C-alpha positions in Angstrom: 108.6 62.1 60.9 111.7 60.2 60.6 112.7 57.3 63.0 113.7 58.1 66.6 116.6 57.0 68.4 115.9 55.1 71.7 117.1 58.3 73.5 114.6 60.5 71.6 111.8 58.1 72.5 112.7 58.2 76.1 112.8 62.0 76.0 109.4 62.4 74.4 107.6 60.4 77.0 109.3 62.3 79.7 108.5 65.7 78.1 104.9 64.5 77.6 104.7 63.6 81.3 105.8 67.0 82.4 103.4 68.7 80.1 100.6 66.3 81.2 101.2 67.3 84.9 100.9 70.9 83.8 97.5 69.8 82.1 96.3 68.4 85.3 96.5 71.9 86.8 94.8 73.5 83.7 91.9 71.4 84.3 91.7 71.7 88.0 91.7 75.4 87.6 89.1 75.2 84.9 86.4 73.5 86.9 87.4 74.4 90.5 84.8 77.0 90.8 82.0 74.3 90.5 83.4 72.4 93.6 83.5 75.6 95.8 80.7 77.6 94.2 78.8 77.8 97.6 82.0 78.9 99.4 82.8 81.7 96.7 79.3 82.9 96.9 79.4 83.2 100.7 83.1 84.6 100.7 82.4 87.5 98.4 78.6 87.8 99.1 77.9 87.6 95.2 75.0 87.0 93.0 74.6 84.1 90.5 75.6 86.6 87.8 78.7 88.0 89.5 79.8 84.4 90.4 79.4 83.5 86.7 81.7 86.3 85.7 84.2 85.3 88.3 84.2 81.8 86.9 84.0 82.9 83.2 87.1 85.2 83.6 89.2 82.3 83.0 87.4 81.5 79.8 87.5 85.2 78.6 91.2 85.2 78.7 91.5 81.5 77.6 89.7 82.4 74.6 91.5 85.4 73.5 94.8 83.5 73.9 94.0 80.5 71.6 94.9 81.8 68.3 97.9 83.6 69.8 99.1 80.4 71.5 98.7 78.6 68.2 100.9 81.1 66.4 103.3 81.0 69.2 103.5 77.2 69.3 104.2 77.1 65.7 106.7 79.9 65.7 108.5 80.2 69.1 107.8 76.5 70.0 106.1 74.9 73.0 109.0 74.9 75.4 109.2 78.9 75.9 105.5 79.2 76.2 104.9 76.3 78.7 107.6 77.6 81.1 106.3 81.3 80.9 102.6 80.1 81.2 103.3 78.1 84.3 105.0 81.1 85.8 101.9 83.3 85.3 99.3 80.8 86.2 101.1 80.3 89.4 101.1 83.8 90.3 97.5 84.0 89.5 96.8 81.1 91.6 98.6 82.5 94.5 96.7 85.9 94.0 93.3 84.1 94.0 94.1 82.2 97.4 95.0 85.3 99.1 92.2 87.6 97.5 90.6 89.9 100.1 87.7 90.9 97.7 85.9 90.0 94.4 88.1 92.3 92.5 91.4 90.6 93.5 89.7 87.2 92.8 88.9 88.5 89.4 92.5 89.6 88.8 93.8 86.2 90.1 91.4 84.3 87.8 92.6 86.3 84.8 96.1 85.6 85.3 95.4 81.7 85.9 93.5 81.8 82.5 96.4 83.7 80.8 99.0 81.1 82.2 97.0 77.8 81.7 95.6 78.9 78.4 99.0 77.9 76.5 99.3 74.4 77.9 96.8 72.3 75.7 97.9 73.8 72.3 101.5 73.6 73.3 100.9 69.7 74.2 99.2 69.2 71.0 101.9 70.8 69.1 104.4 68.3 70.9 102.3 65.4 70.0 102.2 66.3 66.4 105.9 66.8 66.2 107.2 64.2 68.4 104.6 61.2 67.6 103.4 59.3 64.3 100.5 61.0 62.7 98.2 57.8 62.9 98.6 57.8 66.7 97.7 61.6 67.0 94.2 60.9 68.6 95.3 58.1 70.8 98.1 60.0 72.3 95.9 63.0 72.7 93.3 60.7 74.3 96.0 59.5 76.7 96.8 63.0 77.7 93.3 64.0 78.2 92.8 60.8 80.5 95.7 62.1 82.6 95.0 65.6 82.4 91.3 65.0 83.6 92.7 63.8 86.9 92.6 67.6 87.6 88.8 67.8 86.8 88.3 64.9 89.1 90.3 66.5 91.9 88.3 69.7 91.2 85.0 67.7 92.1 84.7 65.6 95.4 88.3 65.9 96.4 88.3 69.8 96.2 84.9 69.9 98.0 86.3 67.8 100.9 89.5 69.8 101.1 87.8 73.0 101.0 85.7 72.0 104.0 88.5 70.5 105.9 91.0 73.3 105.4 89.4 76.1 103.4 89.5 77.0 99.7 92.2 79.5 100.0 94.9 77.0 101.1 94.2 74.8 98.1 94.9 77.6 95.6 98.0 78.7 97.3 99.4 75.1 97.2 98.4 74.8 93.5 100.1 78.1 92.7 103.4 76.8 94.3 103.2 73.6 92.3 102.7 75.4 89.0 105.8 77.5 89.5 107.8 74.2 90.1 106.4 72.7 86.7 107.4 75.9 84.8 110.9 75.2 86.0 110.7 71.5 84.9 109.3 72.4 81.6 112.2 74.7 80.8 114.6 72.0 81.7 113.0 68.8 80.2 111.0 69.8 77.2 112.3 70.3 73.7 110.4 71.6 70.7 111.6 68.9 68.4 113.5 65.7 68.0 116.8 67.1 66.8 120.0 68.0 68.5 119.1 71.6 68.8 115.7 70.9 69.8 114.5 73.3 67.1 111.6 72.4 64.7 111.1 73.3 61.0 108.5 76.0 61.6 107.3 79.4 60.0 109.5 82.4 60.8 108.3 84.8 63.3 107.3 87.3 60.8 104.1 89.2 60.9 103.4 88.7 57.1 104.1 85.0 57.1 102.2 84.5 60.5 99.2 86.3 59.2 99.1 84.5 55.9 99.3 81.2 57.6 96.7 82.1 60.1 94.3 83.3 57.3 95.0 80.1 55.3 93.6 78.0 58.3 90.6 80.4 58.8 89.7 80.5 55.2 89.6 76.8 54.8 86.0 75.8 55.1 86.8 72.4 56.3 88.2 73.9 59.5 84.8 75.1 60.7 82.7 72.0 61.2 85.1 70.9 63.7 85.3 74.4 65.5 81.4 74.4 65.8 81.3 70.9 67.2 83.7 71.8 69.6 81.9 75.3 70.4 78.7 73.5 71.1 79.8 70.3 73.0 82.8 71.6 75.1 80.8 74.9 75.5 78.0 73.2 77.2 80.5 71.2 79.3 82.8 74.0 80.5 79.6 76.2 81.2 77.7 73.7 83.3 80.4 71.6 84.9 82.5 74.5 85.4 80.2 76.4 87.8 76.6 75.3 87.7 76.5 71.4 88.1 76.8 71.2 91.9 74.3 74.0 92.8 72.0 72.4 90.2 72.1 68.9 91.8 71.8 70.5 95.3 69.0 72.8 94.7 66.8 70.7 91.9 67.5 67.2 93.1 68.0 68.0 96.9 71.4 66.1 97.0 74.0 66.7 99.7 77.0 68.6 98.7 79.2 65.4 98.9 76.8 63.6 96.8 76.5 66.3 94.3 80.4 66.5 94.2 80.5 62.8 93.7 78.3 63.2 90.4 80.7 65.9 89.2 83.6 63.7 89.6 81.9 60.9 87.8 81.2 63.1 85.0 84.9 64.2 84.9 86.1 60.6 85.3 83.8 59.4 82.4 85.2 62.2 80.2 88.8 61.1 80.9 88.1 57.7 80.1 85.9 58.6 77.0 89.0 60.8 75.6 91.1 57.6 75.7 88.4 55.2 74.4 86.9 57.5 71.6 90.3 58.6 70.3 91.6 55.0 70.2 88.4 53.8 68.6 88.3 56.4 65.9 92.0 55.7 65.1 91.4 51.7 65.0 88.4 52.3 62.7 90.1 54.8 60.3 87.1 57.1 60.7 86.3 60.4 62.5 82.8 61.7 61.1 80.6 58.5 62.2 82.1 58.4 65.6 81.5 62.2 65.9 78.0 61.9 65.0 77.0 59.1 67.1 78.6 60.4 70.3 77.4 64.1 69.9 73.8 62.8 69.5 73.9 60.7 72.5 75.4 63.7 74.4 72.3 65.9 73.4 70.0 63.2 74.5 71.3 63.3 78.1 71.1 66.9 78.0 67.4 66.7 77.5 67.2 64.3 80.5 69.0 66.9 82.6 66.5 69.5 81.2 63.6 67.7 82.3 64.7 67.6 86.0 63.2 64.2 86.3 63.7 62.5 89.6 65.6 59.4 89.4 67.1 56.7 91.8 70.6 57.7 93.0 72.2 54.8 91.2 70.6 55.6 87.9 71.6 59.3 88.2 75.3 58.2 88.9 75.2 55.9 85.8 73.6 59.0 83.7 76.5 61.3 84.8 79.0 58.7 83.9 77.6 58.2 80.6 77.4 62.1 80.0 81.2 62.2 80.7 81.8 59.4 78.2 79.7 61.2 75.5 81.3 64.6 76.4 84.7 63.2 75.2 83.4 63.1 71.6 84.5 66.8 71.2 88.1 65.7 71.5 88.2 64.4 68.1 87.7 68.0 66.8 91.4 68.8 67.1 92.3 65.7 64.9 89.4 66.7 62.4 91.0 70.4 62.2 94.6 69.4 62.0 93.9 66.8 59.3 92.4 69.2 56.8 95.2 71.9 57.1 99.1 72.0 56.5 101.0 69.9 58.8 103.4 72.7 59.5 100.2 74.8 61.0 99.0 72.1 63.4 99.2 74.6 66.3 97.1 77.3 64.5 94.6 74.8 63.1 94.1 73.1 66.5 93.8 76.4 68.4 91.1 77.7 66.0 89.1 74.6 66.6 89.6 74.9 70.3 88.7 78.6 71.0 84.9 78.1 70.2 84.3 76.1 73.4 86.0 78.5 75.6 84.4 81.5 74.0 81.1 79.8 74.3 81.6 79.1 78.2 83.0 82.6 78.6 79.5 84.0 77.3 77.4 81.4 78.8 78.4 81.2 82.2 77.4 84.6 83.1 74.2 84.4 80.7 73.1 81.4 82.7 73.4 83.1 85.8 71.7 86.1 84.6 68.7 83.9 83.4 68.4 82.5 86.7 68.6 85.9 88.7 65.8 86.8 86.7 63.6 84.1 88.3 65.1 84.3 91.8 62.4 85.0 94.6 64.8 86.2 97.3 65.4 82.9 99.0 69.1 82.5 100.4 70.7 79.7 102.5 74.0 80.2 104.1 74.7 83.5 102.1 73.9 81.8 98.7 71.0 82.2 96.6 68.5 79.4 96.0 66.5 79.0 92.7 63.5 77.0 92.1 63.1 74.2 89.5 61.4 76.3 86.7 64.2 78.9 87.0 66.9 75.9 86.7 65.2 74.7 83.6 65.6 77.9 81.9 69.2 78.0 82.6 69.9 74.3 81.4 67.8 75.2 78.4 70.4 77.6 77.1 73.2 75.0 77.7 71.2 72.3 75.9 71.0 74.5 72.8 74.7 74.8 72.9 74.9 70.9 72.7 72.5 70.9 69.9 74.5 73.1 67.8 77.5 70.7 68.3 75.4 67.6 67.2 74.2 69.5 64.1 77.6 70.5 63.1 78.9 67.1 63.3 77.1 66.1 59.9 79.4 68.7 58.2 82.7 67.3 59.3 85.0 66.2 56.5 86.2 62.5 56.8 90.0 62.3 56.8 90.4 58.6 57.4 92.9 59.6 60.2 95.5 61.2 57.9 96.4 64.4 56.6 94.3 65.2 53.5 95.5 68.9 52.8 97.0 69.6 49.6 98.6 72.9 48.4 96.5 74.6 45.8 
């Protein structure tokens, strides 16, 4: 990219700030079911498997939209899809808040997933176009740090608000905020640092788009990053997105507020870790060693969770903070995928790497619920099912295997030394 004027530098940070606010809502919507899982189970009188489907609906549509979003980001530009996505997500959140039955709630979550599915890839596209290449992981880390405020809000704060005012009012308010952010995206965001705001990009032609996408998919160097993302973020989204709070309450006997605090620590550690790990990788000029080290620490912590071992509360808090830091390792996968593909196709390459984790969560959230329902002995408290330790271990084992997949794939990452190494044939 060429040098930017002071006005362009100001504009890129202003646009990124607006998109980061939209990303906060995206993270909040992603993890909100975990903070109100007991409320949802009681409100809709649902089993663990059905609750898993409700939470996973977001991930189903999010997964399906990743590659189309990458194509749209590279062709139509991020401004248009961000504005439309915020509108759709806002309507979905309003529908979820007013839902009289599980069916309406499913429809609302589907619209939410459809709307917010464009936010992250569009943000990556903006960073790739507006910022220097050797700052990509650092800037993305900053965005993740800010965006994770949404996941922190989905922990203890959401739990407290749900108990004080009811969970429905929270989602109605979030829907209204989303509509406002959609308008701001249209007014402030521009696709590229040019007078017209138009970037050099592939024409919106079916043949051109398909050939570009196939080039990314056929590139063998793309897939290790995609598999790391699948395993690490898949485990994260599956458990933190729904099962973490019930696990801590039922296995370790924690009060709801204490369990929610653990979830917030996980999210907070993840936010800090994204900034720290991305910056560390950029400063070291290395991707692969950082990815290997962090992914293996991540698996070790999952093995501790699988054991269901009892520990002092202070140590439990520390473990979840460390879990958050190590979870952030998968944030490097977007840089790894982008740096082995044509720069013009940064939207498609990051979307291919990003979809695995959401696909994994879409499959695993209901699967974990189904596994636990198999071991349920009929016990219920306040309208929600209660599971014994052995049953929880069966569910956590499935998640641990996902994390192990990510760690194994990290050994196949191609080292880029933090620069684009793609060369045309």
